[in-house]
C-alpha positions in Angstrom: 99.8 88.9 133.7 103.3 88.4 132.4 104.5 89.2 128.8 104.5 85.5 127.9 100.8 85.2 128.8 100.0 88.3 126.8 101.8 86.9 123.8 100.1 83.6 124.0 96.5 84.9 124.2 97.1 87.4 121.4 98.7 84.8 119.3 95.7 82.5 119.8 93.4 85.2 118.5 95.6 85.9 115.6 95.9 82.2 114.7 92.2 81.9 114.8 91.8 84.9 112.5 94.5 83.6 110.2 92.8 80.2 109.9 89.5 81.8 109.2 91.0 84.0 106.6 92.9 81.3 104.8 89.8 79.0 104.9 87.7 81.7 103.3 90.2 82.3 100.6 90.4 78.6 99.9 86.6 78.5 99.5 86.9 81.3 97.0 89.1 79.1 94.9 91.8 81.7 94.1 95.0 79.6 94.0 95.7 80.0 97.7 97.4 76.6 97.8 100.6 78.5 96.8 100.2 81.4 99.2 98.6 79.9 102.2 100.5 78.8 105.3 102.4 75.6 105.3 104.7 74.0 107.9 105.5 77.3 109.6 101.9 77.9 110.6 101.1 81.4 111.8 104.0 83.4 113.1 103.4 86.4 115.3 106.0 89.1 114.7 106.1 89.9 118.4 107.6 86.5 118.9 110.5 87.8 116.9 110.9 91.0 118.9 108.5 93.5 117.3 107.0 95.8 119.9 104.3 97.7 118.0 104.6 100.8 120.1 105.1 103.3 117.3 108.6 104.3 118.5 110.8 101.2 118.2 112.0 100.2 114.7 110.2 96.9 114.1 111.3 96.0 110.6 114.2 93.8 111.7 111.8 91.7 113.8 109.3 91.5 111.0 112.0 90.4 108.6 113.2 87.7 111.1 109.6 86.4 111.1 109.5 86.3 107.3 112.9 84.5 107.1 111.7 82.0 109.7 108.6 81.3 107.6 110.6 81.0 104.4 113.1 78.5 106.0 110.1 76.4 107.0 108.9 76.3 103.5 106.3 79.1 103.8 103.8 80.4 106.3 101.6 83.2 107.5 103.4 86.1 109.3 100.9 88.0 111.4 101.2 91.6 112.4 98.8 92.1 115.4 97.1 95.4 116.3 99.7 98.1 117.1 101.9 100.7 115.5 105.0 99.3 113.8 107.6 101.8 112.8 109.6 100.3 109.9 112.2 100.6 107.3 112.4 98.1 104.5 110.4 94.8 104.9 111.5 92.0 102.5 108.8 89.6 101.5 110.0 86.1 100.5 108.8 83.0 98.7 105.6 81.3 100.0 104.9 83.9 102.7 101.7 85.7 103.4 102.0 88.9 105.5 98.8 89.5 107.4 98.0 93.0 108.7 95.5 92.5 111.4 92.7 94.9 112.1 94.2 97.7 114.1 97.7 97.1 112.8 99.6 100.0 111.2 102.9 99.7 109.4 104.4 103.2 109.6 107.2 104.2 107.2 110.0 105.6 109.3 111.6 108.9 108.3 115.4 108.4 108.0 115.8 112.1 109.0 114.2 111.4 112.4 115.1 107.7 113.1 118.3 105.8 113.1 118.6 103.4 110.1 117.3 103.6 106.6 115.7 101.8 103.7 117.5 99.3 101.5 119.6 100.9 98.7 118.2 101.1 95.2 119.1 97.8 93.5 120.3 99.2 90.1 122.9 101.7 89.1 122.2 104.2 86.3 119.6 101.9 84.9 116.9 104.5 84.6 118.0 105.6 81.1 114.5 105.8 79.7 112.3 106.1 82.7 112.2 108.0 86.0 114.3 107.0 89.0 111.2 106.0 91.0 110.0 103.6 88.4 113.2 101.7 88.2 113.9 100.7 91.8 111.8 98.7 94.3 114.4 97.9 97.1 113.9 101.4 98.5 110.3 100.5 99.4 108.6 100.1 102.7 107.6 96.5 101.7 109.1 94.9 98.7 109.7 91.5 97.0 112.3 90.8 94.3 111.9 87.5 92.4 109.6 86.0 95.0 106.9 83.5 94.2 103.6 82.7 96.0 103.4 85.8 98.2 100.6 87.8 99.6 99.8 90.9 101.7 96.3 90.7 103.2 94.2 91.9 106.1 92.3 94.9 107.4 95.4 96.8 108.6 96.9 100.1 107.4 100.2 101.1 105.7 101.0 104.7 106.5 103.8 106.0 104.3 104.4 109.2 106.3 108.2 108.8 106.1 108.4 108.1 102.4 109.6 110.6 99.8 107.0 111.8 97.2 109.3 113.5 94.7 112.1 112.4 92.4 115.6 113.2 93.8 117.1 116.2 92.2 118.8 115.4 88.9 117.7 111.8 89.0 116.3 111.6 85.5 118.6 110.1 82.9 116.7 110.3 79.7 119.0 108.5 77.3 122.2 108.8 79.3 125.1 107.8 77.2 128.0 105.7 78.4 126.4 104.4 81.5 128.0 101.3 83.1 126.1 98.7 85.1 127.3 97.8 88.6 127.8 94.2 87.4 130.2 95.3 84.7 132.1 97.4 87.2 132.4 94.3 89.5 130.9 96.1 92.5 127.5 96.1 94.3 124.7 98.4 93.2 125.1 100.3 96.5 128.8 100.8 95.9 128.1 102.0 92.4 125.4 104.3 93.6 127.7 105.9 96.2 130.0 106.9 93.3 127.3 109.0 91.7 126.0 112.2 93.4 122.5 111.7 91.9 122.0 108.3 93.4 124.1 109.0 96.6 121.5 111.4 97.8 118.8 108.7 98.0 120.7 106.0 99.8 118.7 105.1 102.9 115.6 106.8 101.7 112.3 105.2 100.6 109.7 106.3 98.1 107.2 103.5 97.7 104.8 101.7 100.0 104.9 98.4 98.1 107.4 97.5 95.4 107.4 94.2 93.4 109.7 93.1 90.7 110.0 89.7 88.8 107.4 88.1 91.1 104.9 85.3 90.3 101.6 84.5 92.0 100.9 87.6 94.1 97.9 88.6 96.1 97.3 92.0 97.7 93.9 92.2 99.5 91.8 94.3 101.8 94.3 96.6 103.4 94.6 100.4 103.3 97.4 102.7 102.2 97.6 106.3 103.4 100.3 108.5 101.9 102.1 105.9 99.8 105.1 107.9 98.8 105.8 108.3 95.1 104.0 105.0 94.5 101.4 103.2 96.7 101.9 99.9 94.8 104.3 99.5 91.9 104.9 96.2 90.1 107.4 95.4 87.4 107.5 92.2 85.4 105.0 90.5 87.7 102.9 87.6 86.5 99.6 86.3 87.9 98.7 89.0 90.4 95.5 89.9 92.1 95.0 93.3 93.7 91.6 93.3 95.4 89.7 95.6 97.6 92.5 97.9 98.5 91.8 101.4 99.7 94.5 103.9 98.8 94.5 107.6 99.8 97.7 109.1 98.6 99.5 112.2 97.3 101.2 110.6 94.2 100.5 107.4 92.2 98.1 104.8 93.6 98.7 101.6 91.7 101.3 101.2 88.9 101.3 98.0 86.7 104.4 98.0 84.6 105.5 95.3 82.2 103.2 92.8 83.9 101.1 89.9 82.6 97.9 88.4 83.9 96.9 91.0 86.5 93.5 91.6 88.0 92.8 94.9 89.8 89.4 94.6 91.3 87.1 96.6 93.7 89.8 99.0 94.7 89.2 102.6 95.8 92.1 105.0 94.9 92.2 108.7 95.7 95.3 110.4 94.2 94.8 114.1 93.6 98.4 114.8 92.5 99.1 111.9 90.3 97.5 108.9 88.5 95.2 106.6 90.5 95.6 103.4 88.5 98.1 103.5 85.7 99.5 100.8 83.3 103.0 101.2 82.0 105.4 99.4 79.8 108.7 101.1 80.6 112.3 100.1 80.0 112.8 99.4 83.7 113.4 95.7 83.1 116.3 96.6 80.7 114.4 95.5 77.6 111.0 96.0 75.9 108.3 94.1 77.7 104.6 94.1 77.0 102.0 94.9 79.6 99.3 92.5 78.7 96.2 90.6 79.9 95.3 93.2 82.5 91.8 93.8 83.9 90.7 96.8 86.0 87.2 96.0 87.2 84.9 97.6 89.7 87.3 100.3 90.9 86.7 103.8 92.0 89.2 106.7 91.5 89.1 110.3 92.6 91.1 113.4 93.1 89.9 114.7 96.4 92.4 116.1 98.9 94.8 113.5 100.3 93.3 112.0 103.5 89.8 113.2 102.8 88.8 109.8 101.4 89.7 108.1 104.6 88.2 110.7 106.9 85.0 110.8 104.8 85.1 114.6 104.2 85.8 114.3 100.4 87.3 117.8 100.2 88.1 119.1 96.8 91.6 120.5 96.3 92.2 124.2 95.8 95.3 123.5 93.7 95.9 122.2 90.2 98.5 119.8 88.9 101.8 121.2 87.5 99.9 122.0 84.3 97.3 123.9 86.3 94.4 121.9 84.8 93.3 120.4 88.1 93.7 117.2 90.1 94.6 113.9 88.5 93.3 110.7 90.1 92.7 109.1 86.7 92.9 105.7 85.1 95.6 105.7 82.4 97.6 103.6 80.0 100.9 104.8 78.7 103.0 107.1 80.9 105.9 104.9 79.6 105.3 102.7 76.6 108.5 101.0 75.3 107.0 97.5 75.3 103.4 98.4 74.5 100.0 97.1 75.7 97.8 94.2 74.7 94.5 92.7 75.9 93.4 95.4 78.4 90.0 95.6 80.0 88.8 98.5 82.1 85.2 98.0 83.2 82.5 98.9 85.8 84.5 101.7 87.3 83.6 105.2 88.6 85.8 108.3 88.5 85.0 111.4 90.5 86.6 114.9 90.4 89.6 113.7 88.4 90.9 113.6 84.9 89.3 111.2 82.5 90.4 107.9 81.1 93.5 108.4 78.9 95.1 105.7 76.7 98.1 106.0 74.4 101.6 105.5 73.2 104.4 108.0 73.5 107.7 106.0 73.6 107.3 103.5 70.8 105.5 100.2 71.3 102.1 99.1 70.2 98.8 99.5 72.0 96.1 97.2 70.8 92.9 95.4 71.9 91.8 97.7 74.7 88.2 97.8 75.9 86.8 100.5 78.3 83.2 99.8 79.2 80.5 100.5 81.8 82.1 103.6 83.2 80.6 106.5 85.2 82.7 109.8 85.1 81.6 112.7 87.3 83.1 116.1 87.1 86.2 115.3 85.0 88.6 118.2 84.9 89.8 117.5 81.4 89.1 115.2 78.5 86.7 112.5 79.7 87.9 109.9 77.2 90.9 110.3 75.0 93.3 108.3 72.8 96.7 109.8 72.1 99.7 108.8 69.9 102.9 110.9 70.3 106.6 110.4 69.9 108.3 111.6 73.0 110.9 109.0 72.3 112.2 108.2 75.8 113.4 104.9 74.3 116.6 103.2 73.0 118.1 104.7 69.9 116.4 103.6 66.7 112.9 103.3 68.3 110.3 104.5 65.9 106.8 106.0 66.3 104.5 103.6 68.1 101.1 102.3 67.0 97.6 102.6 68.5 94.8 100.4 67.2 91.7 98.5 68.2 90.4 100.5 71.1 86.7 100.4 72.1 84.8 102.7 74.5 81.3 101.4 75.3 78.4 102.3 77.7 79.9 105.3 79.4 78.1 108.1 81.3 79.9 111.5 81.7 78.5 114.4 83.6 79.9 117.8 84.6 82.4 117.9 81.8 84.5 121.0 81.2 83.4 122.8 78.1 87.0 123.1 76.9 87.8 119.5 76.8 85.7 117.1 74.7 86.4 113.4 74.2 88.6 112.6 71.3 91.6 111.2 69.5 95.0 112.7 68.6 97.5 110.9 66.4 100.5 112.2 64.4 100.8 113.3 60.8 101.5 110.1 58.9 100.8 108.0 61.9 97.1 107.7 62.5 95.3 106.1 65.4 93.4 103.1 63.9 90.2 101.3 64.5 88.8 103.2 67.5 85.1 103.0 68.4 82.9 105.0 70.7 79.4 103.5 71.3 76.6 104.2 73.9 78.3 107.3 75.2 76.6 110.2 76.9 78.5 113.3 77.7 76.9 116.2 79.5 79.0 119.3 79.6 78.7 123.0 80.6 78.7 124.2 77.0 79.0 127.9 76.3 81.7 127.7 73.6 82.0 130.7 71.3 82.4 131.2 67.6 86.1 132.1 68.3 86.4 128.7 70.0 85.0 127.0 66.9 87.7 128.6 64.8 90.6 127.4 66.9 93.2 125.2 65.4 94.8 123.1 68.2 98.6 123.1 68.2 100.5 120.0 67.1 103.2 118.8 69.5 104.6 115.6 68.1 107.1 115.0 70.9 104.6 115.6 73.7 104.1 113.3 76.7 100.7 111.6 76.9 98.9 114.4 78.5 96.8 116.3 75.9 95.7 119.4 77.7 98.5 121.3 75.8 96.0 121.6 72.9 93.9 123.9 75.0 90.2 124.6 74.2 89.1 122.4 71.3 86.9 123.4 68.4 84.2 120.8 69.2 82.0 120.5 72.3 81.4 116.7 72.0 84.2 115.0 70.1 87.4 116.0 68.3 89.6 113.6 66.2 92.8 114.4 64.4 95.0 111.9 62.5 92.8 108.8 62.7 91.4 106.2 60.4 88.5 103.8 60.6 86.7 105.6 63.4 83.3 104.7 64.6 80.9 106.9 66.7 77.5 105.1 67.2 74.8 105.9 69.7 76.5 108.9 71.2 74.7 111.8 72.9 76.3 115.1 73.6 74.3 117.6 75.7 75.2 121.1 77.0 73.9 123.3 79.8 74.4 126.4 77.7 74.2 127.0 73.9 77.5 126.2 72.3 78.7 127.8 69.0 81.0 124.9 68.1 80.0 121.8 66.1 79.4 118.7 68.2 82.0 116.7 66.3 85.1 117.9 64.5 87.3 115.6 62.3 90.7 116.6 61.0 92.7 114.2 58.8 90.4 111.3 59.5 90.3 108.7 56.8 87.2 106.5 57.1 84.6 107.1 59.7 81.0 105.9 60.5 79.0 108.4 62.6 75.5 107.2 63.3 72.7 107.7 65.9 74.0 110.9 67.2 71.9 113.0 69.6 73.0 116.6 69.8 71.5 120.1 70.3 72.9 120.8 66.8 70.8 120.2 63.6 72.1 117.9 61.0 73.8 120.5 58.9 76.0 121.8 61.8 76.6 118.7 63.9 79.8 117.8 62.0 82.7 119.7 60.7 85.5 118.1 58.7 88.9 119.1 57.3 91.1 117.0 55.0 89.0 113.9 55.5 87.7 111.2 53.3 85.3 108.3 53.6 83.1 109.9 56.2 79.6 108.3 56.5 77.2 110.4 58.5 74.0 108.5 59.4 71.1 109.5 61.6 71.3 112.6 63.7 68.7 113.5 66.3 68.5 117.2 67.3 67.6 117.5 71.0 
């Protein structure tokens, strides 16, 4: 059989699969009219020269197929079964990239293969956030300003050739006197070549999928293994659905930064060395931008060894993160917070062998109207649920302390909690966290805290990043709050495997709190300890 015949039969199968896929999505009623094929039909990337043999660089052929679909007004670009070694793939308007079952997009290593990834698009723009957060053009697959785009299918993205760490010296936290490439009258790449920090990363990639300033985006069903520094990162994206992805990676899984109207649903993310699903509001867009109207629903996160999710072995790592606490793999709001967060829902999620759910503000901005509900947390390695306000201040000059208010945790089951790290709140002196409620919460921990633990006074670190493990062992075994106002704890149960000498609840500089229907191994007279508090109403306590 000649190559033309092979192509024709495979293309027919792919077209049938594509038609079935698009028809199913249409029936689901999820705005596919803007991302489904139009006049270009289904374009097989092999028709444009892709070989899928795992040794040839196929990104030029895939990009030709995408360009052809774009010129035709949009279409479906199909990647059939095979191994496609690639540098940057550029997704364009009205194009759906379909990764067929058995198709693997492999990130090429520029140290081993001729060619390289597209250059970072900005020059010295990462004043207030890390290098990796700022750029998306140095991704395996990226879109810049595109509309009505999608990546779908049962295929795999293997980021084996992507960098996982920041380039040496590539953090400019408040760099003074920086000049944009536009002001210099040169291209970003020309500008980058002038600077040794950026010159070292020209041609290298560090993200599986990067999106910036895009509208109407769908990412569905595929798998990412080893996603580089970021499996999926989106900046300034509106109306996006990320559904049923499986990500097994060694840095961040999914980053939603300065985005609006985003749904992350039914995803499984294993990320032992970094955050699994994280919302940010950095300065990467060159201005303060809210991250708002975001829902994370039905997802599972974990911190097992990289690759052990996909192979089904679920091996626990024998290493800790840089702070030695343990694996990450958490759901978090607030690594960067310049623009703030509003209208956030995290619900029906499970988290295993990872850090808990952390929300907060550290670089100015306001976090408000956040609901975390119906969560199962098993074996968290640090605080299961925590709200933190700090003033790291990685922000433009004159930015003040941020605000955290109106956060609700409801119907959450925690088991296997570390005795050192209860749930809690930490604000700043003179800047209290406001209107936080915890209801229908059950936390089962190891217990075993001593009288010396009960006497501890956690250190203040007003310029800390969001991570709160710096406080060390806390003087409560169930809940600790400092610098808060209008706090509610209702229908909460704290159980321990071993007797614990600490109070169940400790409040420090809390102004106004309702604590009611508490179940604890402590009797009423020792369930609560307060310091410098006022307006504390203690209701019913059940000793168990």
